[in-house]
C-alpha positions in Angstrom: 159.2 95.6 72.8 160.0 91.9 73.3 160.4 89.6 70.4 157.8 87.1 71.6 154.3 87.9 70.3 151.3 87.4 72.6 148.9 84.8 71.2 145.3 86.0 71.2 142.3 83.8 70.4 138.9 85.1 69.2 136.0 83.0 68.0 133.2 84.4 66.0 130.9 84.2 62.9 130.5 87.3 60.7 127.7 88.7 62.9 130.1 89.6 65.8 132.9 90.9 63.6 132.3 94.6 64.3 132.4 94.0 68.1 135.7 92.1 67.8 137.0 95.0 65.8 136.2 97.3 68.7 137.8 94.8 71.1 141.1 94.6 69.1 141.1 98.3 68.7 141.1 98.7 72.5 143.7 95.9 72.9 146.2 97.6 70.5 145.5 101.1 71.9 146.5 100.1 75.4 149.3 97.7 74.6 151.5 99.6 72.2 154.7 98.1 73.6 153.5 94.5 72.7 152.8 92.8 69.4 150.3 90.0 68.9 149.5 87.0 66.9 145.6 87.0 66.7 144.0 83.8 65.8 140.3 83.7 64.7 138.2 80.5 64.7 135.2 81.0 62.4 132.8 79.4 60.0 131.9 79.9 56.4 130.0 83.1 57.0 133.3 85.0 57.4 134.2 87.0 54.3 137.5 87.9 52.5 136.7 91.6 53.0 136.4 91.2 56.7 139.7 89.3 56.9 141.4 92.1 55.0 140.0 94.6 57.4 141.3 92.8 60.4 144.7 92.2 58.7 145.0 95.9 58.1 144.3 96.7 61.7 146.8 94.1 63.0 149.6 95.1 60.6 149.2 98.7 61.7 150.1 97.5 65.2 153.0 95.2 64.3 150.8 92.1 64.7 149.4 89.4 62.6 145.9 87.9 61.9 145.4 84.2 61.1 142.0 82.7 60.2 141.1 79.1 61.1 137.9 77.6 59.5 135.9 75.2 61.6 133.5 72.4 60.5 130.2 73.5 62.1 128.1 70.5 61.2 128.8 68.8 64.5 127.4 71.8 66.3 124.1 72.0 64.6 122.4 70.0 67.4 124.0 72.0 70.2 121.6 73.7 72.6 121.1 77.5 72.1 119.2 80.0 74.0 118.9 83.8 74.4 121.8 85.7 73.0 124.0 82.5 72.8 124.4 81.0 69.4 126.5 78.3 67.6 129.6 80.5 67.5 129.7 80.3 71.3 131.2 76.8 71.0 134.0 77.7 68.6 136.7 78.3 71.2 136.2 74.8 72.6 138.0 73.4 69.6 141.0 75.6 69.9 143.4 72.9 71.1 142.7 70.7 68.1 142.5 73.5 65.5 145.4 75.7 66.4 149.0 74.7 65.3 150.9 72.6 67.7 153.6 75.2 68.2 151.1 77.4 70.0 151.3 76.1 73.6 149.5 79.0 75.3 146.9 81.5 74.2 144.6 84.2 75.7 141.0 83.8 74.6 138.8 87.0 74.6 135.1 87.3 74.2 133.8 89.9 71.8 131.6 91.8 74.3 134.5 93.4 76.1 137.2 96.0 75.9 140.8 95.8 77.0 141.8 99.0 78.8 145.2 98.1 80.2 148.4 96.2 79.8 147.8 92.5 79.5 151.5 91.4 79.3 151.3 90.4 83.0 148.5 88.1 82.1 150.5 86.6 79.2 153.6 86.1 81.5 151.7 84.0 84.0 153.3 80.6 84.6 150.5 78.1 84.3 152.3 75.0 83.1 150.8 73.1 86.1 147.2 74.3 85.3 144.8 73.7 82.5 144.0 77.4 82.3 143.6 80.7 84.2 140.2 82.4 84.7 138.3 84.9 86.8 135.5 83.8 89.1 132.0 84.4 87.6 129.8 86.9 89.2 127.4 84.1 90.1 130.0 81.9 91.8 128.1 82.3 95.1 125.0 80.6 93.6 124.9 77.0 95.0 122.3 76.0 92.5 125.0 76.1 89.8 127.0 73.5 91.6 123.9 71.4 92.2 123.0 71.5 88.5 126.6 70.7 87.4 127.2 68.2 90.2 130.6 69.4 91.4 132.0 71.0 94.5 131.6 74.7 95.3 135.2 74.6 96.6 136.4 74.5 93.0 134.5 77.8 92.2 132.6 78.7 89.1 134.5 80.7 86.5 133.6 83.1 83.7 135.1 82.0 80.3 135.1 85.5 78.8 138.9 85.7 79.4 140.8 82.5 79.5 144.5 81.8 79.4 144.6 78.3 77.9 147.5 75.9 78.5 147.0 74.2 75.1 149.5 71.5 76.0 147.4 70.4 78.9 144.2 70.6 76.9 145.6 68.4 74.1 146.9 65.9 76.6 143.4 65.3 78.1 141.6 65.7 74.8 139.6 68.5 76.2 137.7 69.5 73.0 136.1 66.0 72.6 135.2 65.8 76.3 133.7 69.3 76.3 131.5 68.6 73.3 130.5 65.2 74.7 129.4 66.9 77.9 127.3 69.5 76.2 125.6 67.0 73.8 125.1 64.4 76.5 123.8 66.7 79.2 121.4 69.3 77.7 119.6 69.6 81.1 122.9 70.5 82.9 124.8 72.6 80.3 122.6 75.7 80.5 125.6 78.0 79.8 126.9 75.4 77.4 130.6 76.2 76.8 131.1 77.9 80.1 129.5 75.0 82.0 131.6 72.5 80.1 134.8 74.4 80.9 134.0 74.6 84.5 133.0 70.9 84.9 136.2 69.7 83.2 138.7 72.4 84.2 137.6 74.3 87.3 139.6 72.0 89.6 142.7 72.7 87.5 142.2 76.5 87.1 144.6 79.3 88.2 142.5 82.0 89.9 142.9 85.4 88.3 142.2 88.7 90.0 138.8 90.2 89.1 140.5 93.0 87.1 141.3 90.7 84.2 137.7 90.0 83.5 135.7 92.6 85.4 132.1 91.6 84.6 129.5 94.4 84.4 127.2 92.3 86.5 129.6 92.6 89.5 127.8 95.9 90.0 124.3 94.5 90.1 122.8 95.1 93.4 121.0 91.8 93.3 124.4 90.1 93.2 126.1 92.5 95.6 123.8 91.5 98.5 125.1 87.9 98.2 128.8 88.8 98.3 130.9 88.3 101.5 132.6 91.5 102.8 135.9 90.2 101.5 134.5 89.7 98.0 132.9 93.2 98.1 136.3 94.7 98.8 137.7 92.9 95.8 135.0 94.1 93.6 135.4 97.7 94.8 139.1 97.7 94.4 139.2 96.2 90.9 136.2 98.3 89.7 138.4 101.4 89.9 140.9 100.3 87.3 140.0 97.0 85.6 142.3 95.7 82.8 139.4 94.1 80.9 135.7 95.1 81.1 133.3 92.4 80.2 129.7 93.4 79.2 128.0 90.2 80.2 124.3 89.3 79.8 121.9 89.7 76.9 122.1 93.6 76.9 125.2 94.9 75.3 126.7 98.4 74.9 125.6 98.5 71.3 121.9 98.0 72.4 119.6 100.8 73.0 118.8 99.7 76.6 122.4 99.8 77.7 122.8 103.6 77.3 124.2 105.2 80.4 125.0 101.9 82.2 128.2 100.7 83.8 131.3 101.5 81.6 129.1 102.5 78.7 131.2 105.5 77.7 134.4 103.4 77.8 133.0 101.1 75.1 131.8 104.1 73.1 135.3 105.5 73.1 136.9 102.5 71.4 134.0 102.1 69.0 134.7 105.6 67.7 138.4 104.8 67.5 137.8 101.7 65.5 137.3 101.2 61.7 134.0 99.5 62.3 130.7 101.4 62.0 128.9 99.8 64.9 125.3 100.9 64.8 123.4 101.1 68.1 120.0 99.5 68.0 117.1 102.0 67.9 113.5 102.0 69.1 110.4 104.0 68.0 110.0 107.3 69.8 107.0 106.1 71.9 109.1 103.2 73.3 112.0 105.6 73.8 109.9 107.9 75.9 108.5 104.9 77.9 112.0 103.6 78.4 113.3 107.0 79.8 110.3 107.1 82.2 110.9 103.6 83.5 114.7 104.1 83.8 115.0 107.5 85.3 111.7 108.9 86.5 109.9 105.9 88.1 112.4 103.2 89.0 110.7 102.2 92.2 107.6 101.2 90.4 109.3 98.6 88.3 110.9 95.3 89.2 113.0 95.0 86.1 116.8 95.2 86.3 117.0 98.9 85.5 120.3 100.8 85.9 120.1 103.1 88.9 122.7 105.7 89.8 123.9 104.5 93.1 127.5 105.5 93.6 129.6 103.1 95.5 132.5 105.4 96.2 133.7 108.9 95.6 136.5 107.7 93.3 134.4 105.1 91.4 131.2 106.6 89.9 129.8 103.4 88.4 126.3 102.2 88.5 124.7 99.5 90.6 121.7 97.9 88.9 118.6 97.1 91.0 
């Protein structure tokens, strides 16, 4: 074990606490030779009891847990839609909120699990970059670049896993510029924080392998048909042993509708190992029966994105979604 602790950033209000508990459980389980300094950016909904629970988990794994409160009044006017709420913006303030001695940090979303060693991610040399990220599964969609008005050559990245060069972000006053972009361009910033990060940082981003943020939507058939042969090979290769699995979109592993979908059992495993009693959403029996019929018995009669068992290789029995 090295003396240097790996800096981890999470950002959440109290509603996402159980899912971050599952995430950190997976991180510690698969990185026993490393220790971490976990930083949480949160609001006034976070409780002392929840802090103590996270501290207990971190201490158990030779790590520390530090809470940073944020002033949320400036975010009250921010655009929100679907499953994205105010807490989505918390990580944009990291460079201003975190202590100056923290020069680099790995940000992790709460809808993911870490299933491998991330020390190689931490040891990346990114002093000449603003950050390091994985391409988003929609990076092929030119309408994104038209909406945001920047070149497709710079790619479009998913900000579920970001290695931030905080020195760089402080130098360019990234937090202020990101918030100004979101507030000043509501018609452009559909994915809010992710769009702001891409507009401001994509040109200065180190490209990470897909395995460090393997998005569940990589396996959507509707996306697959747009990928180049080279990109398909990258997806196939990294789907076999991803370091981080990211359950993107509005349907999460703790939702009823996700049962049986890509990497569902992996998330369930770490949920059971964690100290958090994450309850899966339930539906009335009549809706349950209708759901099973739509999903497994009559998939060809429905145009919804229903998980469909379409194996992509003998060694990788994951699901494509139609």
